[in-house]
C-alpha positions as CSV (number, residue, x, y, z in Angstrom):
1,X,-18.5,-30.0,-3.4
2,X,-18.4,-28.7,-6.9
3,X,-22.1,-28.1,-6.8
4,X,-21.5,-25.5,-4.1
5,X,-19.5,-23.4,-6.6
6,X,-20.9,-21.3,-9.5
7,X,-20.8,-22.9,-13.0
8,X,-19.9,-19.5,-14.4
9,X,-18.2,-16.8,-12.3
10,X,-15.7,-16.8,-9.5
11,X,-15.5,-17.3,-5.8
12,X,-13.2,-14.6,-4.1
13,X,-12.2,-14.4,-0.5
14,X,-11.0,-11.1,1.1
15,X,-9.0,-11.9,4.2
16,X,-8.5,-9.0,6.5
17,X,-6.3,-9.2,9.6
18,X,-8.1,-7.7,12.6
19,X,-6.2,-4.8,14.4
20,X,-3.0,-6.3,12.7
21,X,-0.2,-4.3,14.5
22,X,-1.8,-5.0,17.9
23,X,-2.5,-8.6,17.1
24,X,1.2,-9.1,16.2
25,X,2.2,-7.6,19.5
26,X,-0.3,-9.8,21.5
27,X,0.9,-12.9,19.6
28,X,4.4,-12.1,20.7
29,X,3.4,-11.3,24.2
30,X,0.3,-13.3,25.3
31,X,0.2,-11.5,28.6
32,X,-1.4,-8.6,26.7
33,X,-4.5,-10.7,25.9
34,X,-7.6,-9.1,27.4
35,X,-6.0,-5.6,27.8
36,X,-6.6,-2.4,25.9
37,X,-3.6,-2.1,23.6
38,X,-2.5,0.5,21.1
39,X,0.6,0.9,18.9
40,X,1.6,4.6,18.8
41,X,4.3,7.0,17.9
42,X,6.6,8.5,20.5
43,X,4.4,10.4,23.1
44,X,7.2,12.8,23.7
45,X,7.0,14.1,20.2
46,X,4.1,15.7,18.4
47,X,3.6,12.6,16.3
48,X,2.3,10.8,19.4
49,X,-0.9,9.5,17.8
50,X,-2.5,6.1,17.8
51,X,-1.4,4.0,14.8
52,X,-3.4,1.0,15.7
53,X,-5.8,-0.1,18.4
54,X,-7.1,-3.5,19.4
55,X,-10.9,-4.1,19.7
56,X,-10.9,-3.7,23.4
57,X,-9.4,-0.2,23.1
58,X,-11.8,0.5,20.2
59,X,-15.1,-0.9,21.5
60,X,-14.7,-0.4,25.3
61,X,-13.0,2.9,25.4
62,X,-13.7,4.6,22.0
63,X,-10.1,4.8,21.0
64,X,-9.5,5.0,17.3
65,X,-6.6,5.3,14.8
66,X,-5.1,8.8,14.5
67,X,-6.4,9.8,17.9
68,X,-3.8,11.9,19.9
69,X,-2.1,9.7,22.4
70,X,-2.9,12.0,25.3
71,X,-6.6,11.7,24.5
72,X,-6.4,7.9,24.3
73,X,-4.7,7.8,27.8
74,X,-7.4,10.1,29.2
75,X,-10.1,7.7,27.9
76,X,-8.2,4.6,29.3
77,X,-5.6,5.3,32.0
78,X,-4.6,1.6,32.0
79,X,-3.9,1.6,28.2
80,X,-0.9,-0.4,27.1
81,X,1.1,1.7,24.7
82,X,3.7,0.1,22.4
83,X,6.1,1.6,19.9
84,X,5.7,0.2,16.4
85,X,7.9,-2.7,15.4
86,X,7.6,-2.8,11.6
87,X,10.1,-5.6,11.3
88,X,7.8,-7.8,13.3
89,X,4.7,-6.8,11.3
90,X,6.5,-7.5,8.0
91,X,7.6,-10.9,9.2
92,X,4.1,-11.8,10.4
93,X,2.6,-10.5,7.2
94,X,4.9,-12.8,5.2
95,X,3.8,-15.8,7.3
96,X,0.1,-14.9,6.8
97,X,0.4,-14.8,3.1
98,X,2.5,-18.0,3.0
99,X,-0.4,-19.7,4.9
100,X,-3.0,-18.3,2.5
101,X,-0.9,-19.5,-0.5
102,X,-1.4,-23.1,0.7
103,X,-5.1,-22.8,-0.2
104,X,-4.8,-21.2,-3.7
105,X,-1.9,-19.9,-5.8
106,X,-4.2,-17.1,-7.1
107,X,-3.4,-14.8,-4.2
108,X,-3.1,-11.0,-4.3
109,X,-1.8,-9.1,-1.3
110,X,-3.6,-5.7,-1.1
111,X,-1.6,-4.4,1.8
112,X,0.5,-5.6,4.7
113,X,-2.6,-7.0,6.5
114,X,-5.1,-7.9,3.8
115,X,-5.4,-9.8,0.6
116,X,-7.6,-11.5,-2.0
117,X,-7.8,-15.2,-2.7
118,X,-9.4,-16.8,-5.8
119,X,-10.7,-20.2,-4.7
120,X,-12.9,-20.9,-7.8
121,X,-11.2,-24.2,-8.5
122,X,-10.6,-25.2,-4.9
123,X,-13.7,-27.3,-4.5
124,X,-11.7,-30.4,-3.5
125,X,-10.8,-28.5,-0.3
126,X,-14.5,-28.0,0.7
127,X,-17.2,-25.4,0.3
128,X,-16.3,-21.7,0.2
129,X,-17.5,-21.4,3.8
130,X,-15.5,-24.4,4.9
131,X,-12.4,-23.0,3.3
132,X,-12.9,-19.6,5.0
133,X,-13.4,-21.4,8.3
134,X,-10.2,-23.4,7.8
135,X,-8.2,-20.2,7.1
136,X,-9.6,-18.3,10.0
137,X,-9.1,-21.2,12.4
138,X,-5.6,-22.0,11.0
139,X,-4.3,-18.4,11.3
140,X,-5.6,-18.1,14.8
141,X,-4.1,-21.4,16.0
142,X,-0.7,-21.2,14.2
143,X,0.0,-17.5,14.2
144,X,-2.5,-16.1,16.8
145,X,-3.7,-13.7,14.2
146,X,-7.5,-13.1,14.0
147,X,-9.0,-12.4,10.6
148,X,-12.3,-11.4,9.1
149,X,-13.2,-13.0,5.7
150,X,-15.6,-11.9,3.0
151,X,-16.8,-14.4,0.5
152,X,-18.2,-13.1,-2.8
153,X,-18.2,-13.4,-6.6
154,X,-15.8,-10.4,-7.0
155,X,-13.1,-8.4,-5.2
156,X,-15.3,-5.4,-4.3
157,X,-18.1,-7.4,-2.7
158,X,-15.5,-9.6,-0.9
159,X,-13.9,-6.5,0.5
160,X,-17.2,-5.1,1.6
161,X,-18.3,-8.4,3.1
162,X,-15.1,-8.7,5.3
163,X,-15.8,-5.2,6.7
164,X,-19.4,-6.2,7.8
165,X,-18.4,-8.3,10.8
166,X,-15.2,-7.7,12.8
167,X,-13.4,-9.2,14.5
168,X,-13.4,-12.9,13.5
169,X,-16.3,-12.6,11.1
170,X,-17.1,-14.6,8.0
171,X,-19.7,-13.0,5.7
172,X,-21.1,-14.2,2.4
173,X,-22.2,-11.4,0.1
174,X,-23.8,-12.3,-3.2
175,X,-24.7,-9.9,-6.0
176,X,-28.4,-10.4,-5.3
177,X,-27.8,-9.3,-1.6
178,X,-26.5,-5.9,-2.7
179,X,-29.8,-3.9,-2.6
180,X,-30.8,-5.3,0.8
181,X,-27.4,-5.2,2.5
182,X,-25.3,-2.5,0.8
183,X,-27.7,0.1,-0.6
184,X,-29.0,1.3,2.8
185,X,-25.4,2.1,3.9
186,X,-24.0,5.7,3.8
187,X,-22.0,6.3,0.7
188,X,-18.8,6.9,2.8
189,X,-19.0,3.3,4.0
190,X,-18.3,2.1,0.5
191,X,-14.7,0.8,-0.3
192,X,-13.0,3.3,-2.6
193,X,-14.9,6.4,-1.4
194,X,-13.0,8.8,0.8
195,X,-14.1,11.9,2.6
196,X,-13.7,14.3,-0.3
197,X,-15.5,12.0,-2.8
198,X,-18.3,11.5,-0.3
199,X,-18.7,15.3,0.1
200,X,-18.8,15.7,-3.7
201,X,-21.5,13.0,-4.0
202,X,-23.5,14.6,-1.2
203,X,-23.4,17.9,-3.1
204,X,-25.6,16.3,-5.8
205,X,-27.9,14.6,-3.3
206,X,-26.2,11.2,-3.2
207,X,-26.1,10.1,0.5
208,X,-26.4,6.3,0.3
209,X,-24.8,3.5,-1.8
210,X,-28.3,2.8,-3.2
211,X,-28.6,6.4,-4.4
212,X,-25.1,6.1,-6.0
213,X,-26.2,2.9,-7.8
214,X,-29.2,4.6,-9.3
215,X,-27.7,8.0,-10.2
216,X,-27.5,8.8,-13.9
217,X,-24.1,7.8,-15.3
218,X,-23.5,11.1,-17.1
219,X,-24.0,13.1,-13.9
220,X,-21.4,10.9,-12.1
221,X,-19.0,11.2,-15.0
222,X,-19.3,15.0,-15.0
223,X,-18.7,15.1,-11.2
224,X,-15.9,12.5,-10.8
225,X,-14.7,11.6,-14.3
226,X,-14.3,7.9,-15.2
227,X,-14.0,7.2,-11.5
228,X,-17.7,8.0,-11.1
229,X,-18.6,5.3,-13.6
230,X,-16.5,2.7,-11.8
231,X,-18.0,3.6,-8.4
232,X,-21.5,3.3,-9.8
233,X,-20.6,-0.2,-11.1
234,X,-19.3,-1.2,-7.7
235,X,-22.4,0.2,-6.0
236,X,-24.4,-2.2,-8.3
237,X,-22.1,-5.1,-7.3
238,X,-20.2,-5.2,-10.6
239,X,-16.4,-5.6,-10.5
240,X,-14.5,-7.3,-13.3
241,X,-11.0,-7.1,-11.8
242,X,-9.2,-10.4,-11.5
243,X,-7.2,-11.5,-8.5
244,X,-3.7,-10.6,-9.7
245,X,-0.8,-12.6,-8.0
246,X,1.7,-10.2,-9.7
247,X,0.1,-7.1,-8.2
248,X,2.4,-7.3,-5.2
249,X,5.4,-6.7,-7.5
250,X,3.8,-3.6,-8.9
251,X,4.9,-1.1,-6.2
252,X,3.8,2.4,-7.4
253,X,5.5,4.6,-4.8
254,X,8.0,4.2,-2.0
255,X,8.3,7.1,0.4
256,X,9.1,8.2,3.9
257,X,8.2,11.3,5.8
258,X,8.8,12.6,9.3
259,X,7.1,15.1,11.6
260,X,9.7,17.3,13.1
261,X,10.0,17.7,16.8
262,X,9.5,21.5,16.4
263,X,8.9,23.9,13.6
264,X,12.1,24.4,11.6
265,X,13.2,27.5,9.7
266,X,17.0,26.6,9.3
267,X,17.8,25.3,5.9
268,X,20.8,23.2,7.1
269,X,18.5,21.4,9.5
270,X,16.0,20.6,6.8
271,X,18.8,19.3,4.6
272,X,20.0,17.0,7.3
273,X,16.4,15.6,7.7
274,X,16.3,15.1,3.9
275,X,19.6,13.1,4.1
276,X,18.1,10.7,6.6
277,X,14.9,10.3,4.6
278,X,17.0,9.7,1.4
279,X,18.8,6.8,3.1
280,X,15.5,5.4,4.4
281,X,13.9,5.5,0.9
282,X,16.9,4.1,-0.7
283,X,17.1,1.1,1.7
284,X,13.4,0.3,1.1
285,X,13.9,0.5,-2.7
286,X,16.9,-1.9,-2.5
287,X,14.9,-4.3,-0.3
288,X,12.1,-4.4,-2.9
289,X,14.6,-4.4,-5.8
290,X,13.0,-1.4,-7.5
291,X,14.2,1.8,-9.1
292,X,12.5,5.1,-10.0
293,X,12.9,8.0,-12.4
294,X,10.7,10.5,-10.6
295,X,11.4,12.0,-7.1
296,X,8.9,14.0,-5.1
297,X,9.3,15.9,-1.9
298,X,6.5,16.9,0.5
299,X,6.7,20.0,2.6
300,X,4.1,20.7,5.3
301,X,4.2,24.1,7.0
302,X,3.4,25.0,10.5
303,X,-0.1,26.1,9.4
304,X,-0.6,22.5,7.9
305,X,-0.5,23.8,4.3
306,X,1.1,21.0,2.4
307,X,2.9,21.2,-1.0
308,X,4.3,18.4,-3.1
309,X,6.8,19.0,-5.9
310,X,8.4,16.4,-8.2
311,X,11.1,16.1,-10.8
312,X,11.5,13.5,-13.5
313,X,15.1,12.4,-14.2
314,X,16.7,11.0,-17.3
315,X,17.9,7.8,-15.7
316,X,16.5,5.6,-12.9
317,X,17.9,6.0,-9.4
318,X,18.1,4.0,-6.3
319,X,21.2,5.2,-4.4
320,X,20.8,7.5,-1.4
321,X,23.2,10.1,-2.7
322,X,21.2,10.6,-5.9
323,X,17.9,10.8,-3.9
324,X,19.4,13.2,-1.5
325,X,20.9,15.4,-4.2
326,X,17.6,15.9,-6.1
327,X,15.5,16.2,-2.9
328,X,17.7,19.1,-1.8
329,X,17.4,20.8,-5.2
330,X,13.6,20.5,-5.0
331,X,13.6,21.9,-1.4
332,X,15.7,24.9,-2.4
333,X,13.5,25.6,-5.4
334,X,10.1,25.3,-3.7
335,X,10.5,26.0,0.1
336,X,9.1,29.5,0.8
337,X,11.1,30.0,4.0
338,X,8.2,29.5,6.3
339,X,8.5,27.2,9.4
340,X,8.3,23.5,8.3
341,X,6.5,20.9,10.4
342,X,6.9,17.8,8.2
343,X,9.3,16.7,5.4
344,X,8.9,13.7,3.1
345,X,10.6,12.1,0.1
346,X,8.8,9.7,-2.3
347,X,10.0,7.8,-5.3
348,X,7.1,7.8,-7.8
349,X,6.3,5.2,-10.5
350,X,8.8,2.7,-9.2
351,X,9.5,-0.4,-11.3
352,X,11.4,-3.7,-11.0
353,X,15.1,-3.1,-11.3
354,X,15.3,-6.0,-13.8
355,X,12.9,-4.2,-16.1
356,X,14.8,-0.9,-16.0
357,X,17.0,-0.2,-19.1
358,X,19.3,2.7,-18.5
359,X,19.7,5.1,-21.4
360,X,23.3,4.9,-22.7
361,X,25.1,8.2,-22.6
362,X,27.8,7.9,-25.4
363,X,29.8,10.7,-23.8
364,X,30.1,9.0,-20.4
365,X,30.2,5.3,-21.4
366,X,33.3,4.4,-19.3
367,X,31.8,6.1,-16.2
368,X,28.4,4.6,-16.7
369,X,29.9,1.1,-17.2
370,X,30.9,1.1,-13.6
371,X,27.3,1.4,-12.6
372,X,25.6,-1.9,-11.7
373,X,22.3,-0.9,-13.3
374,X,24.0,-0.3,-16.6
375,X,25.9,-3.6,-16.5
376,X,22.6,-5.4,-15.9
377,X,21.1,-3.6,-18.9
378,X,24.1,-4.6,-21.1
379,X,23.8,-8.2,-20.0
380,X,20.1,-8.2,-20.9
381,X,20.9,-6.8,-24.3
382,X,23.6,-9.4,-24.9
383,X,21.3,-12.3,-23.9
384,X,18.6,-11.0,-26.2
385,X,20.7,-10.0,-29.3
386,X,24.1,-11.8,-28.9
387,X,27.5,-10.9,-27.4
388,X,28.4,-8.6,-30.3
389,X,25.5,-6.1,-29.7
390,X,27.7,-3.9,-27.5
391,X,31.4,-3.5,-27.9
392,X,33.9,-1.0,-26.6
393,X,34.7,1.8,-29.0
394,X,38.4,0.8,-28.9
395,X,37.6,-2.6,-30.4
396,X,35.4,-1.2,-33.1
397,X,38.2,1.2,-34.0
398,X,40.7,-1.6,-34.1
399,X,38.5,-3.6,-36.4
400,X,38.0,-0.6,-38.6
401,X,41.8,0.0,-38.8
402,X,42.4,-3.7,-39.6
403,X,40.0,-3.6,-42.5
404,X,41.4,-0.4,-44.0
């Protein structure tokens, strides 16, 4: 089997769950099999849009994510509409990644329903194709979750490969295949390129991945900065990023937003919305055991103009009262009084609570000492530098008096 693996280089799988939210619902209720199914927001509210659609809804009726629910029902009167159950999706996601970890410990979840697996040293389990088949079959039989899998020498090509055949596809994409398979595709089909970037590229005559691959590096750097250089490397099949098992711990932001049932102009109503959002964000931060020092609010007005404003705080926060307090301050500073359609709170640049060392305020030591985060920081310092590193002022004064 070892001969089926490269002597130099890596073998990366990108495993992508197909229509994940809908697949979870069908796995829970097999009677939904063979029906057009969508997971959607509350149809009685304006946020009644399709969050996920299974392939019958997509392929047979042209229903897609973000489509208004009324339009989806018009296209398919017999559509099965389910409210999202995020607890179920998180539980199923955990089971999927636990299954993947039995093949290789070098596993990097990329989101709730997709991840990368480095199987370079897994030749005792079979060829790369055989391992991919085992994963696909195993997830379908044990969890009833269909997946598409890309097999490639790097993460970018593995991701592109898994997108080429859905659902239940397995695609091998080698670097030498890039000119034939990827270059003819439109530039917006490339992973990492959104609508705005695609428009910028089209403005300089770059319409396909192949044209991006051949564009002069300086031109791309002027247009997109260093991102342009990275995108050109990807377009040529180059990606040096390793599969990082620790990436799942590196949450960058945790946020929650809500579309209001009607446009709101009353400050007290907006403040109550912020209170609920603060508790939601705090709960998620506690579940993930992270803290943040930067809070951001999002205000979307009735005309869809959206503003975000943030504030960096001296000490890390996690409690709902703190999040609420600073969110309200930001709202009062930056809301222009126009009707509001959506509000959101986000904790930016979050980090593991264990890594957070709170700055000691000498003037509020006793008050701070009651705070769990500070106690954790003190314990870390004691473990590292010894018990005597931090002592109450009273003890130090007593020692000073005894020596005088």
